[in-house]
C-alpha positions in Angstrom: 36.8 -21.6 80.1 35.3 -20.0 77.0 37.4 -19.1 73.9 36.4 -16.9 70.9 36.5 -18.5 67.4 37.8 -15.6 65.3 37.6 -15.3 61.5 41.3 -16.1 61.2 40.9 -19.2 63.4 37.8 -20.3 61.5 39.7 -20.0 58.2 42.5 -22.2 59.4 40.2 -24.9 60.8 38.0 -24.9 57.7 41.1 -26.2 55.8 42.0 -28.7 58.5 41.8 -32.5 57.9 40.4 -35.0 60.4 41.1 -38.7 60.7 39.3 -40.6 63.4 40.1 -38.9 66.7 42.9 -36.7 65.1 42.8 -33.2 63.6 45.7 -32.1 61.3 46.3 -28.4 60.7 46.9 -27.2 57.1 50.7 -26.6 57.2 52.9 -24.4 59.4 51.2 -21.3 61.0 52.5 -18.1 62.3 53.2 -18.4 66.0 50.5 -16.0 67.1 47.9 -17.6 64.9 48.9 -21.1 65.9 48.5 -20.0 69.6 44.9 -18.9 68.9 44.0 -22.1 67.0 45.6 -24.3 69.7 43.7 -22.5 72.4 40.4 -23.1 70.6 41.1 -26.7 70.0 42.3 -27.4 73.6 39.1 -25.7 74.9 37.1 -28.0 72.7 38.8 -31.0 74.2 41.7 -31.6 71.8 45.3 -32.1 72.9 48.4 -31.6 70.8 50.4 -34.8 70.3 53.8 -34.2 68.6 56.3 -36.6 67.3 54.9 -39.1 64.7 51.3 -38.1 65.5 51.6 -34.4 64.7 47.9 -33.8 65.4 45.4 -32.6 68.0 43.8 -35.7 69.4 40.2 -35.6 70.7 38.5 -38.0 73.1 35.9 -38.8 70.4 35.4 -38.2 66.7 37.5 -35.2 65.6 35.2 -34.4 62.7 32.3 -34.0 65.2 34.3 -31.7 67.4 35.5 -29.7 64.3 31.9 -29.2 63.1 30.9 -27.9 66.5 33.7 -25.4 66.5 33.0 -24.1 63.0 29.3 -23.6 63.9 30.1 -21.5 67.0 31.4 -18.1 67.8 32.8 -19.2 71.1 33.9 -22.6 72.4 33.1 -23.6 76.0 35.2 -26.2 77.8 33.5 -29.5 78.6 34.1 -29.1 82.3 32.4 -25.7 82.4 29.6 -26.8 80.1 28.5 -29.9 81.9 30.5 -30.1 85.1 32.6 -33.1 84.1 35.4 -33.7 86.6 37.0 -37.2 86.2 36.8 -39.3 89.3 40.2 -39.9 90.9 41.3 -43.5 91.6 41.1 -43.0 95.4 37.5 -41.9 95.2 36.6 -44.8 92.8 38.0 -47.2 95.4 35.7 -45.7 98.0 32.7 -45.9 95.7 33.3 -49.6 94.9 33.9 -50.5 98.5 30.7 -48.8 99.6 28.7 -50.5 96.9 30.1 -53.9 97.9 30.5 -55.1 94.4 31.3 -58.7 93.6 31.6 -60.6 90.3 28.5 -61.2 88.3 26.5 -58.1 89.3 24.8 -55.8 86.8 25.8 -52.2 87.4 24.7 -48.9 86.0 27.0 -45.8 85.8 25.1 -42.7 84.7 27.1 -39.6 83.6 30.0 -42.0 82.9 32.5 -39.5 81.5 35.3 -41.4 79.8 34.6 -44.5 81.8 37.1 -44.3 84.8 34.5 -45.7 87.2 33.2 -48.2 84.6 36.7 -49.6 84.0 37.0 -50.3 87.8 33.6 -51.9 87.9 34.4 -54.1 85.0 37.7 -55.1 86.7 35.6 -56.2 89.7 34.0 -58.7 87.5 30.6 -56.9 87.0 28.7 -56.1 83.8 28.4 -52.3 83.6 26.1 -50.2 81.4 27.0 -46.5 80.9 25.0 -43.4 80.0 26.9 -40.3 78.8 25.7 -37.1 77.4 28.8 -36.1 75.5 29.3 -38.1 72.3 33.1 -37.8 72.4 33.4 -39.2 75.9 30.8 -41.9 75.0 33.1 -42.9 72.1 36.0 -43.1 74.5 34.2 -45.6 76.7 33.3 -47.7 73.6 36.9 -47.7 72.5 38.0 -48.8 75.9 35.7 -51.8 75.7 34.9 -51.8 79.4 31.1 -51.4 79.2 28.4 -53.9 78.1 26.3 -51.0 76.7 26.9 -47.3 76.2 23.9 -45.1 75.8 24.4 -41.5 74.5 22.0 -38.9 75.9 20.7 -37.1 79.0 20.4 -39.6 81.8 17.5 -37.7 83.3 15.5 -38.3 80.1 16.2 -42.1 80.3 13.1 -44.1 81.3 13.6 -46.0 84.5 14.3 -49.8 84.5 14.6 -51.3 88.0 17.0 -54.1 86.9 20.4 -53.2 88.3 22.1 -54.7 91.4 24.0 -51.4 91.9 24.3 -47.9 90.6 27.8 -46.3 91.1 28.0 -42.6 90.0 29.7 -39.2 90.1 26.9 -36.9 88.8 27.2 -33.2 87.8 26.8 -30.8 90.7 25.8 -27.5 89.2 22.5 -26.1 90.4 21.8 -29.1 92.6 22.0 -31.4 89.6 23.5 -34.1 91.8 20.2 -34.5 93.8 18.1 -34.8 90.6 20.5 -37.4 89.1 20.6 -39.5 92.3 16.9 -39.4 92.8 16.4 -40.6 89.2 19.1 -43.3 89.6 17.2 -44.8 92.5 14.5 -45.8 90.0 17.0 -48.1 88.3 17.7 -50.3 91.3 16.2 -53.8 91.7 14.9 -54.7 95.2 17.9 -55.0 97.6 20.2 -53.0 95.2 22.6 -50.4 96.4 23.4 -46.9 95.1 26.8 -45.3 95.9 27.2 -41.7 94.7 29.6 -38.8 95.0 27.6 -35.7 96.0 28.2 -32.2 97.0 29.6 -31.9 100.5 26.6 -29.9 101.8 24.0 -32.5 100.9 23.0 -32.9 104.5 22.1 -29.3 105.0 20.2 -28.6 101.8 16.5 -27.9 102.1 15.1 -29.0 98.7 12.6 -31.8 98.5 15.0 -34.0 96.6 17.9 -33.4 99.1 15.7 -34.1 102.1 14.4 -37.3 100.5 17.9 -38.5 99.7 19.1 -37.9 103.3 16.1 -39.7 104.7 16.8 -42.8 102.6 20.6 -42.8 103.0 22.3 -45.6 104.9 25.2 -43.3 105.4 26.7 -39.9 104.3 30.4 -39.6 104.8 32.6 -36.5 103.8 35.4 -37.3 101.4 38.8 -35.9 102.3 39.4 -32.3 101.5 40.9 -31.9 98.0 39.7 -35.3 96.8 39.1 -33.8 93.3 42.0 -31.4 93.2 43.8 -33.4 90.5 40.6 -33.2 88.4 40.5 -29.4 88.5 38.2 -28.6 91.4 38.4 -28.3 95.2 34.7 -28.5 95.8 33.7 -30.3 99.0 32.3 -33.8 98.3 30.6 -36.6 100.2 29.9 -40.3 99.7 26.2 -41.2 99.9 25.0 -44.8 100.1 21.4 -45.8 99.7 20.0 -49.4 99.7 16.7 -50.3 98.1 14.3 -52.3 100.3 13.7 -55.9 99.6 16.0 -58.5 98.0 16.8 -62.1 98.3 17.3 -63.7 101.7 20.2 -66.3 101.4 20.0 -69.7 103.1 23.2 -69.3 105.1 26.1 -66.9 106.0 27.5 -64.7 103.2 31.3 -65.0 102.4 32.9 -61.6 102.3 36.3 -60.0 102.8 37.4 -57.2 105.2 40.8 -57.0 103.6 41.3 -53.7 101.7 43.3 -55.5 99.0 40.7 -58.2 98.4 40.3 -58.9 94.7 37.1 -60.2 93.1 35.4 -60.8 96.4 32.5 -59.0 98.0 33.9 -56.3 100.2 32.1 -55.8 103.5 31.4 -52.2 104.4 30.5 -52.0 108.2 28.3 -48.8 108.0 26.0 -50.1 105.3 26.4 -53.9 105.5 23.0 -55.7 105.7 22.1 -57.1 109.1 23.0 -60.7 109.2 25.7 -63.3 109.5 29.0 -63.3 107.4 32.0 -65.4 106.9 35.2 -63.3 106.8 37.7 -64.6 104.2 41.0 -62.8 104.3 44.5 -63.8 103.3 45.3 -65.3 106.7 44.1 -68.8 105.7 41.3 -69.1 108.3 37.6 -68.2 108.2 35.9 -66.2 111.0 32.2 -65.7 111.5 30.9 -62.3 112.4 27.4 -60.9 112.6 25.2 -57.9 113.2 25.2 -57.1 116.9 22.3 -54.6 116.9 21.8 -51.0 116.0 23.5 -48.6 118.5 21.1 -47.2 121.0 23.0 -43.9 121.0 23.3 -43.1 117.3 21.5 -45.8 115.4 24.5 -47.1 113.5 25.0 -50.8 112.9 27.4 -52.7 115.1 29.4 -55.8 114.3 31.2 -58.5 116.3 33.1 -61.7 115.6 31.8 -64.9 117.2 35.2 -65.5 118.7 34.9 -62.2 120.6 38.3 -60.8 119.4 37.1 -57.3 118.5 38.6 -53.9 119.0 37.7 -50.4 117.6 41.2 -50.4 116.1 40.3 -53.4 114.1 38.3 -54.1 110.9 35.0 -52.6 112.1 36.4 -49.4 113.5 33.8 -47.3 115.2 31.2 -49.9 114.1 32.6 -52.4 116.5 30.1 -53.7 119.0 30.8 -52.4 122.5 27.6 -53.4 124.2 26.4 -52.1 127.5 25.7 -54.8 130.1 24.4 -55.0 133.7 28.0 -54.2 135.0 27.7 -50.7 133.5 24.9 -49.8 135.9 25.3 -49.1 139.6 22.4 -49.1 142.1 20.0 -50.6 139.5 18.5 -54.1 139.3 19.4 -55.2 135.8 19.3 -58.7 134.4 22.8 -60.2 134.5 22.5 -61.4 130.9 21.1 -58.1 129.5 22.9 -56.7 126.5 22.3 -53.4 124.9 23.9 -52.5 121.5 26.4 -49.7 121.5 29.0 -48.7 118.8 32.6 -47.8 119.4 32.0 -44.1 118.9 29.3 -43.9 121.6 31.4 -46.2 123.9 34.1 -43.6 123.6 31.8 -40.8 124.5 30.7 -40.3 128.1 27.8 -38.1 127.0 26.5 -40.7 124.6 26.9 -43.5 127.2 24.9 -41.5 129.7 22.2 -40.9 127.1 22.0 -44.7 126.4 21.7 -45.4 130.1 18.8 -42.9 130.4 17.1 -44.6 127.5 17.5 -48.1 129.0 16.2 -47.0 132.4 13.2 -45.3 130.8 12.2 -48.5 129.0 9.7 -50.9 130.2 11.3 -53.9 132.0 9.9 -56.3 129.4 11.7 -54.4 126.6 15.1 -54.1 128.4 16.6 -57.1 126.6 19.2 -57.2 123.8 18.8 -56.4 120.1 15.4 -57.1 118.7 14.9 -59.5 115.9 16.7 -62.3 114.4 19.9 -61.1 112.5 19.8 -64.0 110.0 16.2 -63.4 109.2 16.9 -59.7 108.6 19.7 -60.4 106.1 18.9 -59.3 102.6 21.2 -59.1 99.6 21.1 -58.0 96.0 
Protein backbone atom coordinates (compact mmCIF):
# COMPACT_ATOMS: atom_id res chain seq x y z
CA UNK A 1 0.00 0.00 0.00
CA UNK A 2 1.29 3.48 -0.94
CA UNK A 3 -0.10 6.71 0.56
CA UNK A 4 0.53 10.30 -0.52
CA UNK A 5 2.05 12.77 1.96
CA UNK A 6 0.11 15.99 1.20
CA UNK A 7 1.20 19.47 2.22
CA UNK A 8 -1.47 19.51 4.94
CA UNK A 9 -0.30 16.21 6.36
CA UNK A 10 3.31 17.34 6.19
CA UNK A 11 2.46 20.50 8.13
CA UNK A 12 0.81 18.51 10.92
CA UNK A 13 3.66 16.00 11.18
CA UNK A 14 6.31 18.73 11.15
CA UNK A 15 4.79 19.93 14.44
CA UNK A 16 4.49 16.43 15.93
CA UNK A 17 6.53 15.29 18.93
CA UNK A 18 8.32 11.93 19.27
CA UNK A 19 9.39 10.06 22.35
CA UNK A 20 11.03 6.68 21.88
CA UNK A 21 8.67 4.57 19.79
CA UNK A 22 5.76 7.02 20.18
CA UNK A 23 4.62 9.93 18.02
CA UNK A 24 2.27 12.55 19.52
CA UNK A 25 0.20 14.74 17.21
CA UNK A 26 -0.02 18.51 17.90
CA UNK A 27 -3.48 18.80 19.43
CA UNK A 28 -6.94 17.90 18.10
CA UNK A 29 -7.33 17.81 14.29
CA UNK A 30 -10.36 18.10 12.04
CA UNK A 31 -11.77 14.61 11.34
CA UNK A 32 -10.88 14.67 7.63
CA UNK A 33 -7.32 15.85 8.22
CA UNK A 34 -6.81 13.37 11.07
CA UNK A 35 -7.93 10.52 8.77
CA UNK A 36 -5.25 11.55 6.23
CA UNK A 37 -2.54 11.81 8.89
CA UNK A 38 -3.54 8.49 10.47
CA UNK A 39 -3.45 6.75 7.07
CA UNK A 40 0.10 7.99 6.42
CA UNK A 41 1.32 6.99 9.88
CA UNK A 42 -0.27 3.54 9.68
CA UNK A 43 1.24 2.94 6.24
CA UNK A 44 4.64 3.86 7.69
CA UNK A 45 4.22 1.26 10.43
CA UNK A 46 2.62 3.26 13.24
CA UNK A 47 -0.43 2.11 15.16
CA UNK A 48 -2.77 4.35 17.17
CA UNK A 49 -2.89 3.49 20.86
CA UNK A 50 -5.56 5.34 22.79
CA UNK A 51 -6.16 5.56 26.50
CA UNK A 52 -3.22 6.73 28.57
CA UNK A 53 -0.84 6.34 25.62
CA UNK A 54 -2.62 8.68 23.21
CA UNK A 55 0.03 8.24 20.53
CA UNK A 56 0.94 6.38 17.36
CA UNK A 57 3.36 3.62 18.36
CA UNK A 58 6.03 2.40 15.92
CA UNK A 59 7.99 -0.88 15.99
CA UNK A 60 11.21 1.16 16.16
CA UNK A 61 12.35 4.73 16.82
CA UNK A 62 9.42 7.05 15.99
CA UNK A 63 11.83 9.91 15.19
CA UNK A 64 13.47 7.81 12.46
CA UNK A 65 10.06 6.94 10.98
CA UNK A 66 8.95 10.59 11.09
CA UNK A 67 12.09 11.79 9.32
CA UNK A 68 11.47 9.27 6.54
CA UNK A 69 7.87 10.43 6.12
CA UNK A 70 8.79 14.13 5.97
CA UNK A 71 11.45 13.40 3.34
CA UNK A 72 9.01 11.58 1.02
CA UNK A 73 6.07 12.47 -1.19
CA UNK A 74 4.54 9.00 -0.78
CA UNK A 75 4.89 6.40 1.96
CA UNK A 76 5.05 2.73 1.03
CA UNK A 77 4.06 0.03 3.50
CA UNK A 78 6.84 -2.17 4.84
CA UNK A 79 5.18 -5.31 3.51
CA UNK A 80 4.98 -3.98 -0.03
CA UNK A 81 8.48 -2.51 0.13
CA UNK A 82 10.41 -5.55 1.32
CA UNK A 83 7.89 -8.43 1.36
CA UNK A 84 7.79 -8.73 5.16
CA UNK A 85 5.10 -11.15 6.27
CA UNK A 86 5.49 -12.27 9.91
CA UNK A 87 5.84 -16.03 10.31
CA UNK A 88 2.78 -17.61 12.00
CA UNK A 89 3.32 -19.77 15.08
CA UNK A 90 2.33 -23.00 13.29
CA UNK A 91 4.92 -22.43 10.57
CA UNK A 92 7.58 -21.60 13.17
CA UNK A 93 6.88 -24.94 14.85
CA UNK A 94 7.41 -26.70 11.50
CA UNK A 95 10.68 -24.83 10.89
CA UNK A 96 12.13 -25.65 14.29
CA UNK A 97 11.09 -29.30 14.06
CA UNK A 98 12.70 -29.62 10.63
CA UNK A 99 15.92 -28.03 11.89
CA UNK A 100 16.02 -30.43 14.86
CA UNK A 101 17.17 -27.71 17.25
CA UNK A 102 18.41 -28.60 20.72
CA UNK A 103 19.88 -26.49 23.55
CA UNK A 104 23.34 -25.02 23.05
CA UNK A 105 23.34 -24.64 19.27
CA UNK A 106 24.33 -21.43 17.49
CA UNK A 107 21.61 -20.39 15.03
CA UNK A 108 21.33 -17.66 12.40
CA UNK A 109 18.06 -16.04 11.36
CA UNK A 110 18.42 -13.80 8.28
CA UNK A 111 15.64 -11.33 7.40
CA UNK A 112 14.48 -11.67 10.99
CA UNK A 113 11.57 -9.21 10.91
CA UNK A 114 10.52 -8.44 14.48
CA UNK A 115 12.00 -11.67 15.82
CA UNK A 116 9.10 -14.14 15.93
CA UNK A 117 11.31 -17.02 14.78
CA UNK A 118 14.24 -15.80 16.88
CA UNK A 119 12.10 -15.83 20.02
CA UNK A 120 11.13 -19.48 19.42
CA UNK A 121 14.76 -20.43 18.70
CA UNK A 122 15.87 -18.78 21.94
CA UNK A 123 13.08 -20.57 23.82
CA UNK A 124 14.54 -23.83 22.48
CA UNK A 125 17.75 -23.02 24.35
CA UNK A 126 19.81 -21.86 21.35
CA UNK A 127 21.95 -18.75 20.86
CA UNK A 128 20.46 -16.88 17.88
CA UNK A 129 22.00 -14.11 15.79
CA UNK A 130 19.67 -12.00 13.62
CA UNK A 131 20.08 -9.92 10.47
CA UNK A 132 17.35 -7.39 9.59
CA UNK A 133 17.28 -4.70 6.92
CA UNK A 134 14.65 -2.47 8.53
CA UNK A 135 16.02 -0.47 11.47
CA UNK A 136 12.63 -0.28 13.21
CA UNK A 137 12.17 -4.04 13.19
CA UNK A 138 15.78 -4.57 14.25
CA UNK A 139 15.12 -2.34 17.25
CA UNK A 140 12.06 -4.42 18.08
CA UNK A 141 14.25 -7.55 18.24
CA UNK A 142 16.76 -5.75 20.44
CA UNK A 143 14.03 -4.63 22.83
CA UNK A 144 12.68 -8.17 23.06
CA UNK A 145 16.11 -9.37 24.19
CA UNK A 146 15.86 -12.74 22.42
CA UNK A 147 18.92 -12.43 20.15
CA UNK A 148 22.58 -12.68 21.01
CA UNK A 149 23.38 -10.23 18.22
CA UNK A 150 21.28 -8.12 15.84
CA UNK A 151 22.94 -6.84 12.68
CA UNK A 152 21.19 -4.15 10.64
CA UNK A 153 21.62 -4.29 6.90
CA UNK A 154 21.11 -6.33 3.74
CA UNK A 155 21.74 -10.00 4.46
CA UNK A 156 22.92 -10.58 0.88
CA UNK A 157 25.74 -8.08 1.48
CA UNK A 158 26.91 -9.84 4.66
CA UNK A 159 30.23 -11.73 4.24
CA UNK A 160 29.75 -15.49 4.82
CA UNK A 161 30.94 -17.04 8.09
CA UNK A 162 30.50 -20.84 8.17
CA UNK A 163 30.07 -21.04 11.95
CA UNK A 164 26.39 -21.80 12.58
CA UNK A 165 24.89 -25.15 13.52
CA UNK A 166 21.61 -24.11 11.86
CA UNK A 167 19.98 -21.40 9.77
CA UNK A 168 16.23 -20.96 10.21
CA UNK A 169 14.62 -18.44 7.88
CA UNK A 170 11.57 -16.98 6.15
CA UNK A 171 13.17 -14.84 3.41
CA UNK A 172 11.48 -12.32 1.07
CA UNK A 173 9.94 -13.93 -2.02
CA UNK A 174 9.60 -11.05 -4.56
CA UNK A 175 11.43 -11.61 -7.85
CA UNK A 176 12.86 -14.95 -6.68
CA UNK A 177 14.60 -13.30 -3.72
CA UNK A 178 14.02 -16.46 -1.67
CA UNK A 179 16.45 -18.46 -3.82
CA UNK A 180 19.16 -15.80 -3.53
CA UNK A 181 18.74 -15.59 0.23
CA UNK A 182 18.78 -19.36 0.75
CA UNK A 183 21.79 -19.82 -1.52
CA UNK A 184 23.69 -17.16 0.46
CA UNK A 185 22.54 -18.60 3.81
CA UNK A 186 24.08 -21.98 2.99
CA UNK A 187 27.50 -20.30 3.20
CA UNK A 188 26.93 -19.65 6.91
CA UNK A 189 26.56 -23.33 7.89
CA UNK A 190 29.35 -25.24 9.55
CA UNK A 191 29.97 -28.84 8.36
CA UNK A 192 26.97 -30.97 9.30
CA UNK A 193 24.73 -27.94 9.85
CA UNK A 194 21.13 -27.72 8.72
CA UNK A 195 19.12 -25.02 6.93
CA UNK A 196 15.33 -24.90 7.28
CA UNK A 197 13.61 -22.26 5.16
CA UNK A 198 10.16 -21.19 4.04
CA UNK A 199 10.22 -20.72 0.26
CA UNK A 200 7.74 -20.09 -2.52
CA UNK A 201 5.53 -23.08 -3.22
CA UNK A 202 6.77 -23.42 -6.80
CA UNK A 203 10.44 -23.85 -5.90
CA UNK A 204 10.52 -27.35 -7.37
CA UNK A 205 9.44 -26.18 -10.83
CA UNK A 206 11.64 -23.09 -11.21
CA UNK A 207 14.34 -23.17 -13.87
CA UNK A 208 16.85 -20.63 -12.54
CA UNK A 209 20.35 -21.81 -11.67
CA UNK A 210 19.85 -20.99 -7.97
CA UNK A 211 16.52 -22.85 -7.79
CA UNK A 212 17.94 -25.94 -9.49
CA UNK A 213 20.92 -25.92 -7.12
CA UNK A 214 18.67 -25.67 -4.05
CA UNK A 215 16.47 -28.53 -5.24
CA UNK A 216 19.50 -30.71 -5.95
CA UNK A 217 20.85 -30.12 -2.42
CA UNK A 218 17.55 -30.39 -0.55
CA UNK A 219 16.98 -33.27 1.85
CA UNK A 220 13.30 -32.57 1.43
CA UNK A 221 10.76 -30.08 0.06
CA UNK A 222 7.29 -30.23 1.63
CA UNK A 223 4.32 -27.97 0.74
CA UNK A 224 2.95 -26.06 3.71
CA UNK A 225 -0.85 -26.11 4.16
CA UNK A 226 -2.83 -23.75 1.96
CA UNK A 227 -3.37 -20.41 3.68
CA UNK A 228 -0.46 -20.86 6.11
CA UNK A 229 0.31 -17.12 5.89
CA UNK A 230 -3.26 -15.84 5.66
CA UNK A 231 -3.11 -14.24 9.11
CA UNK A 232 0.02 -12.37 7.99
CA UNK A 233 -1.68 -10.80 4.99
CA UNK A 234 -0.92 -13.11 2.07
CA UNK A 235 -2.22 -16.39 0.66
CA UNK A 236 0.85 -17.19 -1.41
CA UNK A 237 1.71 -20.90 -1.67
CA UNK A 238 4.71 -21.83 0.44
CA UNK A 239 6.96 -24.81 1.04
CA UNK A 240 9.37 -25.97 3.72
CA UNK A 241 12.87 -26.69 2.39
CA UNK A 242 15.54 -28.50 4.42
CA UNK A 243 19.20 -28.75 3.38
CA UNK A 244 21.99 -30.34 5.39
CA UNK A 245 25.62 -29.38 4.88
CA UNK A 246 27.99 -32.31 4.37
CA UNK A 247 30.38 -33.40 7.10
CA UNK A 248 30.08 -32.98 10.81
CA UNK A 249 31.02 -34.83 13.96
CA UNK A 250 30.43 -38.58 14.25
CA UNK A 251 29.30 -39.36 17.83
CA UNK A 252 30.56 -42.36 19.78
CA UNK A 253 27.13 -43.83 20.44
CA UNK A 254 23.40 -43.49 19.83
CA UNK A 255 21.87 -40.01 19.92
CA UNK A 256 19.05 -39.28 22.38
CA UNK A 257 16.06 -37.63 20.67
CA UNK A 258 12.32 -37.27 21.07
CA UNK A 259 9.52 -38.20 18.69
CA UNK A 260 6.95 -36.47 20.87
CA UNK A 261 5.43 -33.34 19.32
CA UNK A 262 5.31 -31.67 22.72
CA UNK A 263 8.93 -32.34 23.64
CA UNK A 264 10.61 -29.38 25.29
CA UNK A 265 14.33 -28.59 25.12
CA UNK A 266 15.20 -31.92 23.55
CA UNK A 267 16.37 -32.62 20.04
CA UNK A 268 13.32 -33.38 17.91
CA UNK A 269 13.76 -36.17 15.39
CA UNK A 270 12.47 -35.44 11.90
CA UNK A 271 12.15 -38.72 9.91
CA UNK A 272 12.51 -37.28 6.37
CA UNK A 273 15.78 -35.50 7.19
CA UNK A 274 17.21 -37.37 10.18
CA UNK A 275 20.81 -38.38 9.67
CA UNK A 276 21.38 -42.07 9.04
CA UNK A 277 22.28 -43.73 12.32
CA UNK A 278 21.12 -45.09 15.66
CA UNK A 279 18.92 -43.15 18.10
CA UNK A 280 17.42 -43.50 21.55
CA UNK A 281 13.80 -42.37 21.66
CA UNK A 282 12.98 -40.50 24.85
CA UNK A 283 9.30 -39.66 25.23
CA UNK A 284 7.06 -39.10 28.22
CA UNK A 285 6.22 -42.78 28.58
CA UNK A 286 9.12 -43.44 30.94
CA UNK A 287 10.95 -46.07 28.83
CA UNK A 288 13.62 -45.68 26.16
CA UNK A 289 13.43 -47.36 22.76
CA UNK A 290 16.21 -47.75 20.21
CA UNK A 291 15.48 -47.06 16.54
CA UNK A 292 17.73 -46.77 13.53
CA UNK A 293 18.02 -46.03 9.86
CA UNK A 294 16.74 -49.03 7.92
CA UNK A 295 17.99 -48.00 4.49
CA UNK A 296 16.93 -45.59 1.77
CA UNK A 297 13.79 -46.76 -0.01
CA UNK A 298 14.54 -48.44 -3.34
CA UNK A 299 11.40 -46.92 -4.79
CA UNK A 300 11.68 -43.23 -3.95
CA UNK A 301 15.01 -42.84 -2.15
CA UNK A 302 13.48 -41.58 1.10
CA UNK A 303 14.98 -42.66 4.41
CA UNK A 304 13.22 -45.40 6.35
CA UNK A 305 13.29 -46.02 10.11
CA UNK A 306 12.48 -48.92 12.43
CA UNK A 307 12.52 -49.59 16.16
CA UNK A 308 14.69 -52.46 17.34
CA UNK A 309 11.68 -54.02 19.07
CA UNK A 310 9.91 -54.26 15.69
CA UNK A 311 6.75 -52.48 16.87
CA UNK A 312 6.33 -50.18 13.86
CA UNK A 313 3.34 -49.03 11.84
CA UNK A 314 2.85 -46.32 9.22
CA UNK A 315 0.27 -44.79 11.59
CA UNK A 316 3.01 -44.34 14.18
CA UNK A 317 5.78 -41.84 14.79
CA UNK A 318 7.59 -42.36 11.47
CA UNK A 319 4.52 -42.16 9.21
CA UNK A 320 5.35 -42.87 5.58
CA UNK A 321 9.03 -43.09 6.56
CA UNK A 322 8.36 -46.32 8.49
CA UNK A 323 10.46 -49.23 7.23
CA UNK A 324 8.28 -51.71 5.33
CA UNK A 325 11.06 -53.82 3.76
CA UNK A 326 10.61 -56.31 0.98
CA UNK A 327 11.76 -59.85 1.74
CA UNK A 328 11.98 -63.17 -0.11
CA UNK A 329 8.34 -63.86 0.75
CA UNK A 330 7.30 -60.96 -1.53
CA UNK A 331 8.58 -62.89 -4.57
CA UNK A 332 6.99 -65.90 -6.24
CA UNK A 333 8.81 -68.18 -8.62
CA UNK A 334 12.18 -66.62 -7.89
CA UNK A 335 15.11 -68.01 -5.95
CA UNK A 336 15.78 -65.37 -3.33
CA UNK A 337 17.96 -65.62 -0.22
CA UNK A 338 15.64 -66.25 2.73
CA UNK A 339 17.41 -63.60 4.79
CA UNK A 340 17.35 -60.94 2.06
CA UNK A 341 15.93 -57.57 3.01
CA UNK A 342 15.36 -54.63 0.65
CA UNK A 343 14.46 -51.19 2.06
CA UNK A 344 11.04 -49.79 1.24
CA UNK A 345 9.13 -46.88 2.81
CA UNK A 346 5.50 -46.93 3.86
CA UNK A 347 4.34 -44.87 0.88
CA UNK A 348 5.91 -47.28 -1.64
CA UNK A 349 4.59 -50.25 0.36
CA UNK A 350 1.12 -48.72 -0.05
CA UNK A 351 1.59 -48.40 -3.82
CA UNK A 352 1.35 -51.51 -5.99
CA UNK A 353 3.02 -49.65 -8.85
CA UNK A 354 5.99 -48.67 -6.68
CA UNK A 355 6.25 -52.18 -5.25
CA UNK A 356 6.40 -53.66 -8.77
CA UNK A 357 9.05 -51.10 -9.69
CA UNK A 358 11.18 -52.15 -6.71
CA UNK A 359 10.78 -55.82 -7.64
CA UNK A 360 12.03 -55.08 -11.16
CA UNK A 361 15.05 -53.26 -9.72
CA UNK A 362 15.89 -56.17 -7.42
CA UNK A 363 15.56 -58.77 -10.14
CA UNK A 364 17.76 -56.71 -12.45
CA UNK A 365 20.57 -56.46 -9.92
CA UNK A 366 23.50 -58.77 -9.84
CA UNK A 367 23.02 -61.59 -7.31
CA UNK A 368 26.00 -60.36 -5.31
CA UNK A 369 24.30 -56.99 -4.81
CA UNK A 370 20.90 -58.34 -3.82
CA UNK A 371 21.44 -58.04 -0.07
CA UNK A 372 20.07 -55.48 2.34
CA UNK A 373 20.95 -51.83 2.87
CA UNK A 374 24.53 -50.98 2.01
CA UNK A 375 26.83 -49.48 4.60
CA UNK A 376 26.98 -49.32 8.36
CA UNK A 377 24.24 -47.03 9.73
CA UNK A 378 26.27 -46.03 12.77
CA UNK A 379 29.30 -45.17 10.68
CA UNK A 380 27.13 -42.99 8.46
CA UNK A 381 25.72 -40.96 11.35
CA UNK A 382 26.84 -37.34 11.41
CA UNK A 383 25.49 -34.51 13.51
CA UNK A 384 26.00 -30.79 13.88
